[in-house]
C-alpha positions as CSV (number, residue, x, y, z in Angstrom):
1,M,-109.2,-39.8,16.9
2,A,-105.9,-38.0,17.8
3,G,-105.1,-34.7,16.3
4,I,-102.3,-33.9,13.9
5,L,-99.1,-31.9,14.6
6,Y,-98.4,-29.5,11.7
7,L,-94.8,-28.2,11.3
8,C,-95.5,-24.8,9.7
9,A,-92.7,-22.8,8.1
10,T,-92.8,-19.1,8.7
11,P,-91.0,-16.2,7.0
12,I,-87.3,-15.9,7.5
13,G,-87.5,-12.2,6.7
14,N,-90.0,-10.9,4.2
15,L,-93.6,-11.7,5.4
16,E,-94.4,-12.8,1.9
17,D,-92.2,-15.9,2.4
18,I,-95.1,-17.6,4.0
19,T,-97.3,-20.0,1.9
20,L,-101.0,-19.9,1.3
21,R,-101.3,-23.4,2.9
22,A,-99.5,-22.3,6.0
23,I,-101.9,-19.4,6.5
24,R,-104.9,-21.7,6.1
25,V,-103.5,-24.3,8.5
26,L,-102.7,-21.7,11.1
27,K,-106.2,-20.4,10.9
28,E,-107.8,-23.9,11.1
29,V,-105.8,-25.6,13.9
30,D,-106.9,-25.5,17.5
31,I,-103.6,-24.3,19.0
32,I,-100.4,-22.7,17.7
33,A,-97.3,-23.5,19.7
34,A,-94.8,-20.7,19.1
35,E,-91.2,-20.2,20.1
36,D,-91.9,-16.6,21.1
37,T,-95.5,-15.5,21.2
38,R,-94.5,-11.8,21.3
39,N,-92.7,-12.2,18.0
40,S,-95.3,-14.5,16.4
41,I,-98.3,-12.3,17.3
42,K,-97.0,-9.8,14.7
43,L,-97.2,-12.4,12.0
44,L,-100.6,-13.7,13.1
45,N,-102.0,-10.2,13.2
46,H,-100.7,-9.4,9.8
47,F,-102.6,-12.3,8.3
48,E,-105.6,-11.9,10.5
49,I,-105.1,-15.2,12.3
50,S,-106.8,-15.4,15.7
51,T,-106.0,-19.0,16.7
52,P,-104.9,-19.3,20.4
53,M,-101.2,-19.4,21.0
54,T,-99.0,-21.1,23.6
55,S,-95.3,-20.7,24.1
56,Y,-93.0,-23.6,23.3
57,H,-89.3,-22.9,23.5
58,E,-85.9,-24.3,24.6
59,F,-86.6,-23.9,28.3
60,N,-89.9,-25.6,28.5
61,K,-89.5,-28.0,25.5
62,V,-90.0,-31.2,27.6
63,E,-92.8,-30.2,30.0
64,K,-94.7,-28.2,27.5
65,A,-94.4,-31.1,24.9
66,K,-96.1,-33.4,27.4
67,K,-99.0,-31.0,27.6
68,L,-99.2,-30.6,23.9
69,I,-99.2,-34.4,23.5
70,D,-102.2,-34.5,25.8
71,E,-104.0,-31.9,23.7
72,L,-103.2,-33.9,20.5
73,I,-104.4,-37.2,22.0
74,S,-107.7,-35.5,23.0
75,G,-108.2,-34.7,19.3
76,K,-106.9,-31.2,18.9
77,N,-104.7,-30.2,16.0
78,V,-101.6,-28.2,16.8
79,A,-99.4,-26.1,14.6
80,L,-95.7,-25.7,15.6
81,I,-94.0,-22.5,14.5
82,T,-90.6,-21.0,15.2
83,D,-89.5,-17.4,15.1
84,A,-88.3,-17.7,11.6
85,G,-88.2,-20.5,9.1
86,T,-88.9,-24.2,9.5
87,P,-89.4,-25.6,13.0
88,A,-87.5,-28.6,14.3
89,I,-84.3,-27.6,12.5
90,S,-81.8,-26.7,15.2
91,D,-84.9,-26.0,17.3
92,P,-86.7,-27.5,20.3
93,G,-89.4,-28.7,18.0
94,E,-87.5,-31.9,17.4
95,V,-88.4,-33.0,21.0
96,L,-92.1,-32.6,20.3
97,V,-91.9,-34.4,17.0
98,S,-90.1,-37.3,18.6
99,M,-92.7,-37.5,21.4
100,C,-95.5,-37.5,18.8
101,H,-94.0,-40.5,17.0
102,D,-93.6,-42.3,20.4
103,N,-97.3,-41.7,21.0
104,G,-98.5,-42.7,17.5
105,I,-99.6,-39.1,16.7
106,T,-99.4,-38.0,13.0
107,V,-96.8,-35.4,12.2
108,T,-96.9,-33.6,8.9
109,S,-95.0,-30.6,7.4
110,V,-96.3,-27.4,5.8
111,P,-93.0,-26.6,4.0
112,G,-91.7,-23.2,3.2
113,A,-88.7,-21.0,4.0
114,V,-85.6,-22.4,5.6
115,A,-82.5,-20.3,6.2
116,C,-79.8,-22.9,5.5
117,I,-81.2,-23.9,2.1
118,T,-81.9,-20.3,1.1
119,A,-78.3,-19.3,1.9
120,L,-76.8,-22.4,0.3
121,T,-78.6,-21.8,-3.0
122,M,-77.4,-18.1,-3.1
123,S,-73.8,-18.9,-1.9
124,G,-72.2,-19.6,-5.3
125,L,-70.5,-22.6,-3.7
126,S,-71.2,-26.3,-4.5
127,T,-74.7,-27.4,-3.6
128,R,-74.5,-31.1,-4.6
129,R,-73.4,-32.2,-1.2
130,F,-73.5,-30.3,2.1
131,C,-73.5,-30.6,5.8
132,F,-75.4,-28.4,8.3
133,E,-73.8,-27.6,11.6
134,A,-76.4,-24.9,12.8
135,F,-74.9,-22.9,15.7
136,L,-71.4,-24.0,16.7
137,P,-71.4,-25.1,20.4
138,K,-70.3,-22.8,23.2
139,D,-68.5,-25.5,25.2
140,K,-64.8,-25.2,24.3
141,R,-64.2,-29.0,24.3
142,E,-67.1,-29.8,22.1
143,L,-66.3,-26.8,19.8
144,G,-62.8,-28.1,19.4
145,R,-64.0,-31.5,18.5
146,I,-66.4,-30.3,15.9
147,L,-63.8,-27.9,14.3
148,E,-61.4,-30.8,14.1
149,E,-64.0,-32.9,12.3
150,L,-64.6,-30.1,9.9
151,K,-61.0,-29.8,8.9
152,N,-61.3,-32.6,6.3
153,E,-65.0,-32.2,5.5
154,T,-65.3,-32.2,1.7
155,R,-68.9,-31.2,1.6
156,T,-70.0,-27.6,1.7
157,I,-70.6,-26.5,5.3
158,V,-73.5,-24.4,6.5
159,I,-73.6,-22.7,9.9
160,Y,-75.7,-20.1,11.7
161,E,-74.2,-17.2,13.6
162,A,-75.4,-14.2,15.5
163,P,-73.8,-10.9,14.4
164,H,-72.0,-10.2,17.7
165,H,-70.2,-13.6,17.5
166,L,-69.6,-13.6,13.7
167,L,-66.0,-12.2,13.8
168,K,-64.8,-14.5,16.5
169,T,-66.3,-17.5,14.6
170,L,-64.7,-16.4,11.3
171,K,-61.3,-16.2,13.0
172,L,-61.7,-19.7,14.5
173,L,-62.7,-21.1,11.1
174,F,-59.7,-19.4,9.4
175,E,-57.3,-20.8,12.1
176,T,-58.8,-24.3,11.7
177,L,-59.8,-24.7,8.1
178,G,-57.4,-22.3,6.3
179,N,-58.3,-19.7,3.8
180,R,-61.4,-21.3,2.3
181,R,-63.9,-19.6,0.1
182,I,-67.0,-18.6,2.1
183,T,-70.3,-16.8,1.6
184,V,-71.8,-14.7,4.4
185,C,-75.6,-14.3,3.9
186,R,-77.2,-11.6,6.0
187,E,-80.7,-10.4,6.5
188,M,-82.0,-12.9,3.9
189,T,-85.2,-11.9,2.0
190,K,-85.3,-8.6,3.8
191,K,-84.7,-5.1,2.4
192,H,-81.0,-5.0,3.3
193,E,-80.1,-8.6,2.3
194,T,-76.4,-9.1,1.5
195,V,-74.6,-12.1,0.0
196,F,-70.9,-11.7,0.5
197,L,-68.8,-14.2,-1.4
198,T,-65.1,-14.0,-0.3
199,K,-62.3,-15.9,1.5
200,L,-62.1,-16.4,5.2
201,A,-59.0,-14.1,5.6
202,D,-60.8,-11.3,3.7
203,A,-64.0,-11.8,5.7
204,V,-62.1,-11.4,8.9
205,N,-60.5,-8.2,7.7
206,Y,-63.8,-6.8,6.5
207,Y,-65.8,-7.5,9.7
208,E,-62.9,-6.1,11.8
209,T,-63.8,-2.8,10.1
210,Y,-67.5,-3.1,9.5
211,A,-69.5,-4.6,12.4
212,P,-72.1,-7.1,11.1
213,K,-75.8,-6.5,11.7
214,G,-78.6,-9.0,11.5
215,E,-78.6,-12.8,11.7
216,C,-76.1,-14.5,9.5
217,V,-75.7,-17.8,7.7
218,V,-72.2,-18.7,6.8
219,V,-71.6,-21.1,3.9
220,I,-68.1,-22.6,3.7
221,E,-66.3,-24.4,0.9
222,G,-65.5,-28.0,1.6
223,K,-61.9,-29.2,1.5
224,N,-60.6,-30.4,-1.9
225,P,-60.3,-34.3,-1.8
226,K,-57.0,-34.0,-3.7
227,D,-55.5,-31.8,-0.9
228,I,-56.5,-34.5,1.6
229,E,-54.9,-37.2,-0.5
230,K,-51.6,-35.1,-0.8
231,E,-51.6,-34.6,3.0
232,M,-52.1,-38.3,3.6
233,Q,-49.3,-39.2,1.2
234,H,-47.0,-36.7,2.9
235,E,-47.8,-38.5,6.3
236,W,-47.1,-41.9,4.8
237,H,-43.8,-40.7,3.3
238,Q,-42.7,-39.8,6.8
239,M,-43.1,-43.5,7.7
240,D,-40.6,-46.3,7.0
241,V,-41.9,-48.6,4.1
242,V,-41.4,-51.7,6.3
243,A,-43.4,-50.2,9.1
244,H,-46.1,-49.1,6.6
245,M,-46.2,-52.7,5.3
246,N,-46.6,-54.1,8.8
247,I,-49.7,-52.0,9.4
248,Y,-51.5,-54.0,6.7
249,L,-49.8,-57.4,7.4
250,D,-50.9,-57.1,11.0
251,K,-54.5,-56.7,9.7
252,G,-54.2,-60.0,7.9
253,M,-53.4,-58.9,4.4
254,D,-51.1,-61.0,2.3
255,K,-47.9,-59.5,1.1
256,K,-49.1,-58.8,-2.4
257,A,-52.2,-56.9,-1.3
258,A,-50.2,-55.1,1.4
259,M,-47.7,-53.9,-1.2
260,K,-50.4,-52.7,-3.5
261,Q,-52.1,-50.7,-0.7
262,V,-48.8,-49.2,0.5
263,A,-48.0,-48.1,-3.1
264,K,-51.5,-46.5,-3.4
265,D,-51.1,-44.7,0.0
266,R,-47.7,-43.3,-1.0
267,G,-48.7,-42.5,-4.6
268,V,-46.0,-44.6,-6.1
269,S,-45.7,-47.8,-8.2
270,K,-45.9,-51.3,-6.6
271,R,-42.5,-51.9,-8.2
272,E,-40.9,-49.1,-6.3
273,I,-42.2,-50.5,-3.0
274,Y,-41.0,-54.0,-4.0
275,S,-37.5,-52.5,-4.7
276,V,-37.3,-50.8,-1.3
277,L,-38.4,-54.0,0.5
278,L,-35.7,-56.0,-1.4
279,K,-33.0,-53.6,-0.1
């Protein structure tokens, strides 16, 4: 019988973030695959866990995953942990999980702390719908593409950022998204935890004076759908009504349906469109 891969959430700050089940599983498995064994040994020692550890990180995620798969196939149980929070979220663990599924190995989760959800719930912004972007890419072209996509994102946006990059990222967000409401969550669940609800322009001004410390999660207000509608209507109004009609006629719409859609796009009555077309 093959073993089981356990995705064990670890504390994101306070050591008491860990669950009783996670402690038990970490003691019972045969191997713990840790992102940074030097960091994780502190956690294991605190809870008197003596299970053997092996490193599993971004730079060995494929080759080490193959070795862990062999261990699992041989019947050993493996727990995967990250430096903080839930593994496989913006984390090399996703590779191991995928390979387990490819090899018919059972994967289960031992849930617990996760930074993006913790920040979202404390943010004071809408939690009904959200998107998670993790760390924004370093490649300029890819970064530009993602920021362009986020311009009209109506869901609340959650991103991770290191303190030494925070100010630069906030400036980019302000230039791209405008002066949205944001919440910067820092040092979550630790002694010096801060939850800073403000606007992007004010956040830029603040962090130009006070250098941020500790890992940050930034929660950004989504764009108001009414603002998107107004912008679209403005764009349509720059276009000639006949050209606007032809867009839908060329798609195979009949004249009545096309007039109705044009009126909707421009935020006017169908009669007004009909009058313009008569002229």
